[in-house]
PDB file with SEQRES, HELIX, SHEET and CRYST1 records, atoms N, CA, C and O in Angstrom:
SEQRES   1 A   87  UNK UNK UNK UNK UNK UNK UNK UNK UNK UNK UNK UNK UNK          
SEQRES   2 A   87  UNK UNK UNK UNK UNK UNK UNK UNK UNK UNK UNK UNK UNK          
SEQRES   3 A   87  UNK UNK UNK UNK UNK UNK UNK UNK UNK UNK UNK UNK UNK          
SEQRES   4 A   87  UNK UNK UNK UNK UNK UNK UNK UNK UNK UNK UNK UNK UNK          
SEQRES   5 A   87  UNK UNK UNK UNK UNK UNK UNK UNK UNK UNK UNK UNK UNK          
SEQRES   6 A   87  UNK UNK UNK UNK UNK UNK UNK UNK UNK UNK UNK UNK UNK          
SEQRES   7 A   87  UNK UNK UNK UNK UNK UNK UNK UNK UNK                          
HELIX    1 AA1 UNK A    2  UNK A    8  1                                   7    
HELIX    2 AA2 UNK A    9  UNK A   11  5                                   3    
HELIX    3 AA3 UNK A   15  UNK A   34  1                                  20    
HELIX    4 AA4 UNK A   35  UNK A   37  5                                   3    
HELIX    5 AA5 UNK A   47  UNK A   50  5                                   4    
HELIX    6 AA6 UNK A   52  UNK A   62  1                                  11    
HELIX    7 AA7 UNK A   63  UNK A   65  5                                   3    
HELIX    8 AA8 UNK A   76  UNK A   86  1                                  11    
SHEET    1 AA1 2 UNK A  42  UNK A  44  0                                        
SHEET    2 AA1 2 UNK A  66  UNK A  68  1                                        
CRYST1    1.000    1.000    1.000  90.00  90.00  90.00 P 1           1          
ATOM      1  N   UNK A   1       0.825  -1.185   0.000  1.00  0.00           N  
ATOM      2  CA  UNK A   1       0.000   0.000   0.000  1.00  0.00           C  
ATOM      3  C   UNK A   1       0.871   1.252   0.000  1.00  0.00           C  
ATOM      4  O   UNK A   1       0.577   2.222  -0.698  1.00  0.00           O  
ATOM      5  N   UNK A   2       1.941   1.223   0.785  1.00  0.00           N  
ATOM      6  CA  UNK A   2       2.823   2.383   0.847  1.00  0.00           C  
ATOM      7  C   UNK A   2       3.442   2.667  -0.517  1.00  0.00           C  
ATOM      8  O   UNK A   2       3.553   3.826  -0.918  1.00  0.00           O  
ATOM      9  N   UNK A   3       3.841   1.632  -1.223  1.00  0.00           N  
ATOM     10  CA  UNK A   3       4.426   1.804  -2.558  1.00  0.00           C  
ATOM     11  C   UNK A   3       3.415   2.488  -3.487  1.00  0.00           C  
ATOM     12  O   UNK A   3       3.785   3.366  -4.266  1.00  0.00           O  
ATOM     13  N   UNK A   4       2.149   2.088  -3.405  1.00  0.00           N  
ATOM     14  CA  UNK A   4       1.121   2.697  -4.252  1.00  0.00           C  
ATOM     15  C   UNK A   4       0.876   4.161  -3.878  1.00  0.00           C  
ATOM     16  O   UNK A   4       0.694   5.011  -4.749  1.00  0.00           O  
ATOM     17  N   UNK A   5       0.872   4.442  -2.580  1.00  0.00           N  
ATOM     18  CA  UNK A   5       0.661   5.822  -2.130  1.00  0.00           C  
ATOM     19  C   UNK A   5       1.786   6.725  -2.623  1.00  0.00           C  
ATOM     20  O   UNK A   5       1.544   7.843  -3.076  1.00  0.00           O  
ATOM     21  N   UNK A   6       3.006   6.233  -2.533  1.00  0.00           N  
ATOM     22  CA  UNK A   6       4.143   7.035  -2.979  1.00  0.00           C  
ATOM     23  C   UNK A   6       4.168   7.196  -4.494  1.00  0.00           C  
ATOM     24  O   UNK A   6       4.639   8.219  -4.991  1.00  0.00           O  
ATOM     25  N   UNK A   7       3.677   6.220  -5.231  1.00  0.00           N  
ATOM     26  CA  UNK A   7       3.667   6.287  -6.696  1.00  0.00           C  
ATOM     27  C   UNK A   7       2.559   7.190  -7.219  1.00  0.00           C  
ATOM     28  O   UNK A   7       2.697   7.763  -8.300  1.00  0.00           O  
ATOM     29  N   UNK A   8       1.460   7.331  -6.477  1.00  0.00           N  
ATOM     30  CA  UNK A   8       0.312   8.117  -6.937  1.00  0.00           C  
ATOM     31  C   UNK A   8       0.640   9.562  -7.296  1.00  0.00           C  
ATOM     32  O   UNK A   8       0.234  10.018  -8.364  1.00  0.00           O  
ATOM     33  N   UNK A   9       1.365  10.310  -6.441  1.00  0.00           N  
ATOM     34  CA  UNK A   9       1.652  11.699  -6.812  1.00  0.00           C  
ATOM     35  C   UNK A   9       2.447  11.803  -8.111  1.00  0.00           C  
ATOM     36  O   UNK A   9       2.312  12.771  -8.860  1.00  0.00           O  
ATOM     37  N   UNK A  10       3.268  10.802  -8.361  1.00  0.00           N  
ATOM     38  CA  UNK A  10       4.046  10.817  -9.593  1.00  0.00           C  
ATOM     39  C   UNK A  10       3.135  10.627 -10.811  1.00  0.00           C  
ATOM     40  O   UNK A  10       3.483  11.021 -11.924  1.00  0.00           O  
ATOM     41  N   UNK A  11       1.988  10.030 -10.588  1.00  0.00           N  
ATOM     42  CA  UNK A  11       1.023   9.820 -11.667  1.00  0.00           C  
ATOM     43  C   UNK A  11       0.031  10.990 -11.712  1.00  0.00           C  
ATOM     44  O   UNK A  11      -0.973  10.923 -12.421  1.00  0.00           O  
ATOM     45  N   UNK A  12       0.302  12.032 -10.979  1.00  0.00           N  
ATOM     46  CA  UNK A  12      -0.502  13.257 -10.915  1.00  0.00           C  
ATOM     47  C   UNK A  12      -1.927  12.966 -10.420  1.00  0.00           C  
ATOM     48  O   UNK A  12      -2.899  13.536 -10.917  1.00  0.00           O  
ATOM     49  N   UNK A  13      -2.024  12.096  -9.460  1.00  0.00           N  
ATOM     50  CA  UNK A  13      -3.316  11.819  -8.832  1.00  0.00           C  
ATOM     51  C   UNK A  13      -3.495  12.819  -7.697  1.00  0.00           C  
ATOM     52  O   UNK A  13      -2.573  13.002  -6.902  1.00  0.00           O  
ATOM     53  N   UNK A  14      -4.647  13.470  -7.595  1.00  0.00           N  
ATOM     54  CA  UNK A  14      -4.860  14.451  -6.520  1.00  0.00           C  
ATOM     55  C   UNK A  14      -4.699  13.817  -5.133  1.00  0.00           C  
ATOM     56  O   UNK A  14      -5.108  12.679  -4.903  1.00  0.00           O  
ATOM     57  N   UNK A  15      -4.101  14.572  -4.226  1.00  0.00           N  
ATOM     58  CA  UNK A  15      -3.843  14.038  -2.880  1.00  0.00           C  
ATOM     59  C   UNK A  15      -5.127  13.648  -2.163  1.00  0.00           C  
ATOM     60  O   UNK A  15      -5.113  12.709  -1.366  1.00  0.00           O  
ATOM     61  N   UNK A  16      -6.241  14.339  -2.418  1.00  0.00           N  
ATOM     62  CA  UNK A  16      -7.512  13.974  -1.785  1.00  0.00           C  
ATOM     63  C   UNK A  16      -7.953  12.574  -2.210  1.00  0.00           C  
ATOM     64  O   UNK A  16      -8.498  11.819  -1.405  1.00  0.00           O  
ATOM     65  N   UNK A  17      -7.716  12.233  -3.468  1.00  0.00           N  
ATOM     66  CA  UNK A  17      -8.060  10.886  -3.952  1.00  0.00           C  
ATOM     67  C   UNK A  17      -7.156   9.834  -3.317  1.00  0.00           C  
ATOM     68  O   UNK A  17      -7.607   8.739  -2.981  1.00  0.00           O  
ATOM     69  N   UNK A  18      -5.899  10.168  -3.159  1.00  0.00           N  
ATOM     70  CA  UNK A  18      -4.956   9.238  -2.529  1.00  0.00           C  
ATOM     71  C   UNK A  18      -5.390   8.975  -1.083  1.00  0.00           C  
ATOM     72  O   UNK A  18      -5.417   7.829  -0.635  1.00  0.00           O  
ATOM     73  N   UNK A  19      -5.727  10.039  -0.365  1.00  0.00           N  
ATOM     74  CA  UNK A  19      -6.148   9.916   1.030  1.00  0.00           C  
ATOM     75  C   UNK A  19      -7.432   9.101   1.148  1.00  0.00           C  
ATOM     76  O   UNK A  19      -7.546   8.243   2.023  1.00  0.00           O  
ATOM     77  N   UNK A  20      -8.397   9.366   0.268  1.00  0.00           N  
ATOM     78  CA  UNK A  20      -9.660   8.625   0.306  1.00  0.00           C  
ATOM     79  C   UNK A  20      -9.419   7.143   0.025  1.00  0.00           C  
ATOM     80  O   UNK A  20     -10.016   6.286   0.676  1.00  0.00           O  
ATOM     81  N   UNK A  21      -8.560   6.838  -0.926  1.00  0.00           N  
ATOM     82  CA  UNK A  21      -8.246   5.444  -1.254  1.00  0.00           C  
ATOM     83  C   UNK A  21      -7.576   4.749  -0.068  1.00  0.00           C  
ATOM     84  O   UNK A  21      -7.844   3.578   0.201  1.00  0.00           O  
ATOM     85  N   UNK A  22      -6.708   5.470   0.638  1.00  0.00           N  
ATOM     86  CA  UNK A  22      -6.061   4.895   1.819  1.00  0.00           C  
ATOM     87  C   UNK A  22      -7.098   4.541   2.882  1.00  0.00           C  
ATOM     88  O   UNK A  22      -7.084   3.439   3.430  1.00  0.00           O  
ATOM     89  N   UNK A  23      -7.997   5.485   3.169  1.00  0.00           N  
ATOM     90  CA  UNK A  23      -9.023   5.230   4.182  1.00  0.00           C  
ATOM     91  C   UNK A  23      -9.951   4.099   3.754  1.00  0.00           C  
ATOM     92  O   UNK A  23     -10.372   3.296   4.587  1.00  0.00           O  
ATOM     93  N   UNK A  24     -10.269   4.028   2.475  1.00  0.00           N  
ATOM     94  CA  UNK A  24     -11.107   2.935   1.972  1.00  0.00           C  
ATOM     95  C   UNK A  24     -10.392   1.597   2.158  1.00  0.00           C  
ATOM     96  O   UNK A  24     -11.030   0.596   2.485  1.00  0.00           O  
ATOM     97  N   UNK A  25      -9.079   1.573   1.954  1.00  0.00           N  
ATOM     98  CA  UNK A  25      -8.311   0.334   2.138  1.00  0.00           C  
ATOM     99  C   UNK A  25      -8.316  -0.094   3.602  1.00  0.00           C  
ATOM    100  O   UNK A  25      -8.423  -1.284   3.898  1.00  0.00           O  
ATOM    101  N   UNK A  26      -8.202   0.861   4.515  1.00  0.00           N  
ATOM    102  CA  UNK A  26      -8.256   0.535   5.944  1.00  0.00           C  
ATOM    103  C   UNK A  26      -9.643  -0.010   6.286  1.00  0.00           C  
ATOM    104  O   UNK A  26      -9.756  -1.012   6.991  1.00  0.00           O  
ATOM    105  N   UNK A  27     -10.691   0.636   5.796  1.00  0.00           N  
ATOM    106  CA  UNK A  27     -12.056   0.161   6.035  1.00  0.00           C  
ATOM    107  C   UNK A  27     -12.251  -1.236   5.449  1.00  0.00           C  
ATOM    108  O   UNK A  27     -12.860  -2.095   6.087  1.00  0.00           O  
ATOM    109  N   UNK A  28     -11.745  -1.466   4.252  1.00  0.00           N  
ATOM    110  CA  UNK A  28     -11.842  -2.793   3.628  1.00  0.00           C  
ATOM    111  C   UNK A  28     -11.180  -3.854   4.501  1.00  0.00           C  
ATOM    112  O   UNK A  28     -11.711  -4.954   4.658  1.00  0.00           O  
ATOM    113  N   UNK A  29     -10.028  -3.524   5.066  1.00  0.00           N  
ATOM    114  CA  UNK A  29      -9.308  -4.467   5.918  1.00  0.00           C  
ATOM    115  C   UNK A  29     -10.117  -4.792   7.177  1.00  0.00           C  
ATOM    116  O   UNK A  29     -10.233  -5.957   7.557  1.00  0.00           O  
ATOM    117  N   UNK A  30     -10.672  -3.767   7.819  1.00  0.00           N  
ATOM    118  CA  UNK A  30     -11.478  -3.981   9.024  1.00  0.00           C  
ATOM    119  C   UNK A  30     -12.683  -4.863   8.700  1.00  0.00           C  
ATOM    120  O   UNK A  30     -12.998  -5.788   9.449  1.00  0.00           O  
ATOM    121  N   UNK A  31     -13.346  -4.580   7.596  1.00  0.00           N  
ATOM    122  CA  UNK A  31     -14.521  -5.360   7.195  1.00  0.00           C  
ATOM    123  C   UNK A  31     -14.117  -6.791   6.853  1.00  0.00           C  
ATOM    124  O   UNK A  31     -14.832  -7.733   7.197  1.00  0.00           O  
ATOM    125  N   UNK A  32     -12.985  -6.965   6.184  1.00  0.00           N  
ATOM    126  CA  UNK A  32     -12.517  -8.313   5.846  1.00  0.00           C  
ATOM    127  C   UNK A  32     -12.258  -9.135   7.103  1.00  0.00           C  
ATOM    128  O   UNK A  32     -12.597 -10.317   7.159  1.00  0.00           O  
ATOM    129  N   UNK A  33     -11.664  -8.516   8.097  1.00  0.00           N  
ATOM    130  CA  UNK A  33     -11.425  -9.214   9.369  1.00  0.00           C  
ATOM    131  C   UNK A  33     -12.749  -9.497  10.064  1.00  0.00           C  
ATOM    132  O   UNK A  33     -12.938 -10.572  10.633  1.00  0.00           O  
ATOM    133  N   UNK A  34     -13.666  -8.533  10.019  1.00  0.00           N  
ATOM    134  CA  UNK A  34     -14.967  -8.698  10.673  1.00  0.00           C  
ATOM    135  C   UNK A  34     -15.766  -9.859  10.073  1.00  0.00           C  
ATOM    136  O   UNK A  34     -16.518 -10.520  10.789  1.00  0.00           O  
ATOM    137  N   UNK A  35     -15.617 -10.110   8.794  1.00  0.00           N  
ATOM    138  CA  UNK A  35     -16.365 -11.202   8.169  1.00  0.00           C  
ATOM    139  C   UNK A  35     -15.921 -12.560   8.680  1.00  0.00           C  
ATOM    140  O   UNK A  35     -16.644 -13.548   8.549  1.00  0.00           O  
ATOM    141  N   UNK A  36     -14.742 -12.609   9.257  1.00  0.00           N  
ATOM    142  CA  UNK A  36     -14.241 -13.872   9.801  1.00  0.00           C  
ATOM    143  C   UNK A  36     -14.844 -14.206  11.157  1.00  0.00           C  
ATOM    144  O   UNK A  36     -14.720 -15.338  11.625  1.00  0.00           O  
ATOM    145  N   UNK A  37     -15.489 -13.247  11.789  1.00  0.00           N  
ATOM    146  CA  UNK A  37     -16.078 -13.480  13.118  1.00  0.00           C  
ATOM    147  C   UNK A  37     -17.597 -13.422  13.066  1.00  0.00           C  
ATOM    148  O   UNK A  37     -18.248 -13.027  14.033  1.00  0.00           O  
ATOM    149  N   UNK A  38     -18.146 -13.812  11.947  1.00  0.00           N  
ATOM    150  CA  UNK A  38     -19.583 -13.880  11.742  1.00  0.00           C  
ATOM    151  C   UNK A  38     -20.269 -12.566  12.061  1.00  0.00           C  
ATOM    152  O   UNK A  38     -19.956 -11.540  11.457  1.00  0.00           O  
ATOM    153  N   UNK A  39     -21.198 -12.587  13.002  1.00  0.00           N  
ATOM    154  CA  UNK A  39     -21.980 -11.377  13.281  1.00  0.00           C  
ATOM    155  C   UNK A  39     -21.612 -10.742  14.620  1.00  0.00           C  
ATOM    156  O   UNK A  39     -22.381  -9.946  15.159  1.00  0.00           O  
ATOM    157  N   UNK A  40     -20.445 -11.088  15.159  1.00  0.00           N  
ATOM    158  CA  UNK A  40     -20.008 -10.508  16.428  1.00  0.00           C  
ATOM    159  C   UNK A  40     -19.767  -9.010  16.264  1.00  0.00           C  
ATOM    160  O   UNK A  40     -19.422  -8.554  15.174  1.00  0.00           O  
ATOM    161  N   UNK A  41     -19.947  -8.243  17.339  1.00  0.00           N  
ATOM    162  CA  UNK A  41     -19.652  -6.809  17.256  1.00  0.00           C  
ATOM    163  C   UNK A  41     -18.190  -6.564  16.883  1.00  0.00           C  
ATOM    164  O   UNK A  41     -17.306  -7.350  17.223  1.00  0.00           O  
ATOM    165  N   UNK A  42     -17.960  -5.470  16.187  1.00  0.00           N  
ATOM    166  CA  UNK A  42     -16.614  -5.064  15.802  1.00  0.00           C  
ATOM    167  C   UNK A  42     -16.300  -3.799  16.591  1.00  0.00           C  
ATOM    168  O   UNK A  42     -16.859  -2.734  16.327  1.00  0.00           O  
ATOM    169  N   UNK A  43     -15.404  -3.928  17.556  1.00  0.00           N  
ATOM    170  CA  UNK A  43     -15.072  -2.805  18.424  1.00  0.00           C  
ATOM    171  C   UNK A  43     -13.885  -2.069  17.826  1.00  0.00           C  
ATOM    172  O   UNK A  43     -12.822  -2.653  17.616  1.00  0.00           O  
ATOM    173  N   UNK A  44     -14.075  -0.781  17.553  1.00  0.00           N  
ATOM    174  CA  UNK A  44     -13.007   0.049  16.993  1.00  0.00           C  
ATOM    175  C   UNK A  44     -12.710   1.183  17.967  1.00  0.00           C  
ATOM    176  O   UNK A  44     -13.618   1.855  18.455  1.00  0.00           O  
ATOM    177  N   UNK A  45     -11.434   1.382  18.238  1.00  0.00           N  
ATOM    178  CA  UNK A  45     -11.037   2.420  19.173  1.00  0.00           C  
ATOM    179  C   UNK A  45      -9.601   2.817  18.876  1.00  0.00           C  
ATOM    180  O   UNK A  45      -8.862   2.079  18.226  1.00  0.00           O  
ATOM    181  N   UNK A  46      -9.224   3.959  19.347  1.00  0.00           N  
ATOM    182  CA  UNK A  46      -7.867   4.454  19.133  1.00  0.00           C  
ATOM    183  C   UNK A  46      -7.887   5.652  18.208  1.00  0.00           C  
ATOM    184  O   UNK A  46      -8.916   5.998  17.627  1.00  0.00           O  
ATOM    185  N   UNK A  47      -6.752   6.264  18.086  1.00  0.00           N  
ATOM    186  CA  UNK A  47      -6.641   7.510  17.336  1.00  0.00           C  
ATOM    187  C   UNK A  47      -7.153   7.452  15.917  1.00  0.00           C  
ATOM    188  O   UNK A  47      -7.835   8.373  15.467  1.00  0.00           O  
ATOM    189  N   UNK A  48      -6.832   6.366  15.189  1.00  0.00           N  
ATOM    190  CA  UNK A  48      -7.245   6.290  13.785  1.00  0.00           C  
ATOM    191  C   UNK A  48      -8.763   6.262  13.656  1.00  0.00           C  
ATOM    192  O   UNK A  48      -9.310   6.698  12.642  1.00  0.00           O  
ATOM    193  N   UNK A  49      -9.440   5.756  14.669  1.00  0.00           N  
ATOM    194  CA  UNK A  49     -10.895   5.677  14.597  1.00  0.00           C  
ATOM    195  C   UNK A  49     -11.573   6.958  15.085  1.00  0.00           C  
ATOM    196  O   UNK A  49     -12.766   6.957  15.389  1.00  0.00           O  
ATOM    197  N   UNK A  50     -10.815   8.039  15.159  1.00  0.00           N  
ATOM    198  CA  UNK A  50     -11.386   9.359  15.362  1.00  0.00           C  
ATOM    199  C   UNK A  50     -11.570  10.069  14.020  1.00  0.00           C  
ATOM    200  O   UNK A  50     -12.122  11.168  13.963  1.00  0.00           O  
ATOM    201  N   UNK A  51     -11.110   9.444  12.956  1.00  0.00           N  
ATOM    202  CA  UNK A  51     -11.214  10.028  11.614  1.00  0.00           C  
ATOM    203  C   UNK A  51     -12.641   9.832  11.115  1.00  0.00           C  
ATOM    204  O   UNK A  51     -13.086   8.700  10.920  1.00  0.00           O  
ATOM    205  N   UNK A  52     -13.352  10.931  10.910  1.00  0.00           N  
ATOM    206  CA  UNK A  52     -14.766  10.882  10.543  1.00  0.00           C  
ATOM    207  C   UNK A  52     -15.006  10.083   9.264  1.00  0.00           C  
ATOM    208  O   UNK A  52     -15.947   9.292   9.200  1.00  0.00           O  
ATOM    209  N   UNK A  53     -14.179  10.277   8.261  1.00  0.00           N  
ATOM    210  CA  UNK A  53     -14.361   9.562   7.000  1.00  0.00           C  
ATOM    211  C   UNK A  53     -14.277   8.057   7.207  1.00  0.00           C  
ATOM    212  O   UNK A  53     -15.117   7.317   6.694  1.00  0.00           O  
ATOM    213  N   UNK A  54     -13.295   7.601   7.938  1.00  0.00           N  
ATOM    214  CA  UNK A  54     -13.143   6.175   8.196  1.00  0.00           C  
ATOM    215  C   UNK A  54     -14.341   5.635   8.978  1.00  0.00           C  
ATOM    216  O   UNK A  54     -14.850   4.557   8.671  1.00  0.00           O  
ATOM    217  N   UNK A  55     -14.783   6.371   9.970  1.00  0.00           N  
ATOM    218  CA  UNK A  55     -15.930   5.926  10.765  1.00  0.00           C  
ATOM    219  C   UNK A  55     -17.207   5.887   9.923  1.00  0.00           C  
ATOM    220  O   UNK A  55     -18.040   5.001  10.112  1.00  0.00           O  
ATOM    221  N   UNK A  56     -17.367   6.822   9.011  1.00  0.00           N  
ATOM    222  CA  UNK A  56     -18.523   6.801   8.107  1.00  0.00           C  
ATOM    223  C   UNK A  56     -18.481   5.573   7.200  1.00  0.00           C  
ATOM    224  O   UNK A  56     -19.497   4.909   6.993  1.00  0.00           O  
ATOM    225  N   UNK A  57     -17.304   5.281   6.666  1.00  0.00           N  
ATOM    226  CA  UNK A  57     -17.155   4.112   5.806  1.00  0.00           C  
ATOM    227  C   UNK A  57     -17.498   2.828   6.563  1.00  0.00           C  
ATOM    228  O   UNK A  57     -18.165   1.942   6.029  1.00  0.00           O  
ATOM    229  N   UNK A  58     -17.040   2.740   7.799  1.00  0.00           N  
ATOM    230  CA  UNK A  58     -17.320   1.556   8.601  1.00  0.00           C  
ATOM    231  C   UNK A  58     -18.788   1.480   8.993  1.00  0.00           C  
ATOM    232  O   UNK A  58     -19.360   0.391   9.053  1.00  0.00           O  
ATOM    233  N   UNK A  59     -19.399   2.621   9.257  1.00  0.00           N  
ATOM    234  CA  UNK A  59     -20.825   2.630   9.586  1.00  0.00           C  
ATOM    235  C   UNK A  59     -21.648   2.114   8.407  1.00  0.00           C  
ATOM    236  O   UNK A  59     -22.594   1.348   8.593  1.00  0.00           O  
ATOM    237  N   UNK A  60     -21.286   2.536   7.199  1.00  0.00           N  
ATOM    238  CA  UNK A  60     -21.999   2.075   6.007  1.00  0.00           C  
ATOM    239  C   UNK A  60     -21.858   0.577   5.812  1.00  0.00           C  
ATOM    240  O   UNK A  60     -22.805  -0.090   5.397  1.00  0.00           O  
ATOM    241  N   UNK A  61     -20.684   0.047   6.108  1.00  0.00           N  
ATOM    242  CA  UNK A  61     -20.405  -1.360   5.819  1.00  0.00           C  
ATOM    243  C   UNK A  61     -20.737  -2.307   6.957  1.00  0.00           C  
ATOM    244  O   UNK A  61     -21.061  -3.471   6.720  1.00  0.00           O  
ATOM    245  N   UNK A  62     -20.660  -1.822   8.197  1.00  0.00           N  
ATOM    246  CA  UNK A  62     -20.876  -2.704   9.340  1.00  0.00           C  
ATOM    247  C   UNK A  62     -22.186  -2.448  10.064  1.00  0.00           C  
ATOM    248  O   UNK A  62     -22.675  -3.319  10.782  1.00  0.00           O  
ATOM    249  N   UNK A  63     -22.761  -1.265   9.885  1.00  0.00           N  
ATOM    250  CA  UNK A  63     -24.022  -0.954  10.557  1.00  0.00           C  
ATOM    251  C   UNK A  63     -23.893  -1.031  12.065  1.00  0.00           C  
ATOM    252  O   UNK A  63     -22.956  -0.486  12.650  1.00  0.00           O  
ATOM    253  N   UNK A  64     -24.854  -1.721  12.699  1.00  0.00           N  
ATOM    254  CA  UNK A  64     -24.884  -1.824  14.164  1.00  0.00           C  
ATOM    255  C   UNK A  64     -23.780  -2.701  14.734  1.00  0.00           C  
ATOM    256  O   UNK A  64     -23.582  -2.723  15.949  1.00  0.00           O  
ATOM    257  N   UNK A  65     -23.064  -3.418  13.892  1.00  0.00           N  
ATOM    258  CA  UNK A  65     -21.960  -4.245  14.386  1.00  0.00           C  
ATOM    259  C   UNK A  65     -20.783  -3.386  14.832  1.00  0.00           C  
ATOM    260  O   UNK A  65     -19.930  -3.853  15.587  1.00  0.00           O  
ATOM    261  N   UNK A  66     -20.727  -2.145  14.376  1.00  0.00           N  
ATOM    262  CA  UNK A  66     -19.611  -1.256  14.711  1.00  0.00           C  
ATOM    263  C   UNK A  66     -19.858  -0.661  16.094  1.00  0.00           C  
ATOM    264  O   UNK A  66     -20.811   0.090  16.298  1.00  0.00           O  
ATOM    265  N   UNK A  67     -19.009  -0.998  17.015  1.00  0.00           N  
ATOM    266  CA  UNK A  67     -19.052  -0.433  18.364  1.00  0.00           C  
ATOM    267  C   UNK A  67     -17.863   0.501  18.520  1.00  0.00           C  
ATOM    268  O   UNK A  67     -16.758   0.201  18.067  1.00  0.00           O  
ATOM    269  N   UNK A  68     -18.099   1.629  19.164  1.00  0.00           N  
ATOM    270  CA  UNK A  68     -17.030   2.606  19.335  1.00  0.00           C  
ATOM    271  C   UNK A  68     -17.270   3.435  20.578  1.00  0.00           C  
ATOM    272  O   UNK A  68     -18.359   3.418  21.152  1.00  0.00           O  
ATOM    273  N   UNK A  69     -16.238   4.165  20.990  1.00  0.00           N  
ATOM    274  CA  UNK A  69     -16.313   5.003  22.185  1.00  0.00           C  
ATOM    275  C   UNK A  69     -17.322   6.128  21.994  1.00  0.00           C  
ATOM    276  O   UNK A  69     -17.392   6.744  20.931  1.00  0.00           O  
ATOM    277  N   UNK A  70     -18.093   6.382  23.029  1.00  0.00           N  
ATOM    278  CA  UNK A  70     -19.016   7.520  23.004  1.00  0.00           C  
ATOM    279  C   UNK A  70     -18.828   8.412  24.216  1.00  0.00           C  
ATOM    280  O   UNK A  70     -18.783   9.635  24.084  1.00  0.00           O  
ATOM    281  N   UNK A  71     -18.717   7.819  25.391  1.00  0.00           N  
ATOM    282  CA  UNK A  71     -18.589   8.600  26.622  1.00  0.00           C  
ATOM    283  C   UNK A  71     -17.144   8.864  27.005  1.00  0.00           C  
ATOM    284  O   UNK A  71     -16.841   9.836  27.696  1.00  0.00           O  
ATOM    285  N   UNK A  72     -16.268   8.001  26.555  1.00  0.00           N  
ATOM    286  CA  UNK A  72     -14.848   8.094  26.898  1.00  0.00           C  
ATOM    287  C   UNK A  72     -14.074   8.286  25.601  1.00  0.00           C  
ATOM    288  O   UNK A  72     -14.367   7.609  24.616  1.00  0.00           O  
ATOM    289  N   UNK A  73     -13.104   9.178  25.568  1.00  0.00           N  
ATOM    290  CA  UNK A  73     -12.351   9.384  24.327  1.00  0.00           C  
ATOM    291  C   UNK A  73     -11.583   8.118  23.925  1.00  0.00           C  
ATOM    292  O   UNK A  73     -11.121   7.370  24.786  1.00  0.00           O  
ATOM    293  N   UNK A  74     -11.451   7.884  22.615  1.00  0.00           N  
ATOM    294  CA  UNK A  74     -10.780   6.666  22.153  1.00  0.00           C  
ATOM    295  C   UNK A  74      -9.257   6.760  22.145  1.00  0.00           C  
ATOM    296  O   UNK A  74      -8.584   5.829  21.703  1.00  0.00           O  
ATOM    297  N   UNK A  75      -8.719   7.850  22.618  1.00  0.00           N  
ATOM    298  CA  UNK A  75      -7.260   8.013  22.585  1.00  0.00           C  
ATOM    299  C   UNK A  75      -6.688   7.938  23.997  1.00  0.00           C  
ATOM    300  O   UNK A  75      -7.175   7.159  24.816  1.00  0.00           O  
ATOM    301  N   UNK A  76      -5.679   8.721  24.292  1.00  0.00           N  
ATOM    302  CA  UNK A  76      -4.987   8.637  25.584  1.00  0.00           C  
ATOM    303  C   UNK A  76      -5.895   8.916  26.776  1.00  0.00           C  
ATOM    304  O   UNK A  76      -5.669   8.380  27.861  1.00  0.00           O  
ATOM    305  N   UNK A  77      -6.918   9.746  26.592  1.00  0.00           N  
ATOM    306  CA  UNK A  77      -7.851  10.018  27.684  1.00  0.00           C  
ATOM    307  C   UNK A  77      -8.566   8.758  28.135  1.00  0.00           C  
ATOM    308  O   UNK A  77      -8.730   8.526  29.332  1.00  0.00           O  
ATOM    309  N   UNK A  78      -8.986   7.956  27.192  1.00  0.00           N  
ATOM    310  CA  UNK A  78      -9.647   6.690  27.505  1.00  0.00           C  
ATOM    311  C   UNK A  78      -8.669   5.683  28.107  1.00  0.00           C  
ATOM    312  O   UNK A  78      -9.017   4.933  29.019  1.00  0.00           O  
ATOM    313  N   UNK A  79      -7.460   5.678  27.594  1.00  0.00           N  
ATOM    314  CA  UNK A  79      -6.409   4.790  28.121  1.00  0.00           C  
ATOM    315  C   UNK A  79      -6.138   5.133  29.572  1.00  0.00           C  
ATOM    316  O   UNK A  79      -6.013   4.247  30.418  1.00  0.00           O  
ATOM    317  N   UNK A  80      -6.049   6.412  29.852  1.00  0.00           N  
ATOM    318  CA  UNK A  80      -5.804   6.852  31.234  1.00  0.00           C  
ATOM    319  C   UNK A  80      -6.934   6.438  32.156  1.00  0.00           C  
ATOM    320  O   UNK A  80      -6.697   6.031  33.294  1.00  0.00           O  
ATOM    321  N   UNK A  81      -8.163   6.541  31.671  1.00  0.00           N  
ATOM    322  CA  UNK A  81      -9.315   6.139  32.485  1.00  0.00           C  
ATOM    323  C   UNK A  81      -9.249   4.644  32.773  1.00  0.00           C  
ATOM    324  O   UNK A  81      -9.517   4.218  33.897  1.00  0.00           O  
ATOM    325  N   UNK A  82      -8.897   3.851  31.777  1.00  0.00           N  
ATOM    326  CA  UNK A  82      -8.759   2.417  31.984  1.00  0.00           C  
ATOM    327  C   UNK A  82      -7.673   2.084  32.975  1.00  0.00           C  
ATOM    328  O   UNK A  82      -7.842   1.194  33.809  1.00  0.00           O  
ATOM    329  N   UNK A  83      -6.555   2.791  32.897  1.00  0.00           N  
ATOM    330  CA  UNK A  83      -5.462   2.555  33.841  1.00  0.00           C  
ATOM    331  C   UNK A  83      -5.885   2.935  35.260  1.00  0.00           C  
ATOM    332  O   UNK A  83      -5.565   2.234  36.220  1.00  0.00           O  
ATOM    333  N   UNK A  84      -6.604   4.048  35.382  1.00  0.00           N  
ATOM    334  CA  UNK A  84      -7.087   4.475  36.703  1.00  0.00           C  
ATOM    335  C   UNK A  84      -8.066   3.459  37.270  1.00  0.00           C  
ATOM    336  O   UNK A  84      -8.035   3.166  38.465  1.00  0.00           O  
ATOM    337  N   UNK A  85      -8.928   2.925  36.428  1.00  0.00           N  
ATOM    338  CA  UNK A  85      -9.907   1.932  36.889  1.00  0.00           C  
ATOM    339  C   UNK A  85      -9.208   0.670  37.395  1.00  0.00           C  
ATOM    340  O   UNK A  85      -9.627   0.078  38.389  1.00  0.00           O  
ATOM    341  N   UNK A  86      -8.137   0.261  36.702  1.00  0.00           N  
ATOM    342  CA  UNK A  86      -7.405  -0.936  37.150  1.00  0.00           C  
ATOM    343  C   UNK A  86      -6.616  -0.674  38.424  1.00  0.00           C  
ATOM    344  O   UNK A  86      -6.412  -1.581  39.231  1.00  0.00           O  
ATOM    345  N   UNK A  87      -6.175   0.556  38.603  1.00  0.00           N  
ATOM    346  CA  UNK A  87      -5.387   0.888  39.798  1.00  0.00           C  
ATOM    347  C   UNK A  87      -6.300   0.876  41.008  1.00  0.00           C  
ATOM    348  O   UNK A  87      -5.847   1.129  42.125  1.00  0.00           O  
TER     349      UNK A  87                                                      
END                                                                             
């Protein structure tokens, strides 16, 4: 994927298209993994899952199977809360 991303600008592909294709590839990967676990919920969290475009793509493809943070931030704030809870 990295080789393709680096080659795209040389082919005069707009950077917005390159970025969208990257996010679509990440969404495709998540969905491909999710299909291996039947209809179990797919929990997504962490910094990359704060990207609205990626979350929209996953919502379209996974529907209610997509579980994500709502009350607690999915980044270091949530990690800190988890560490505090364990302490």
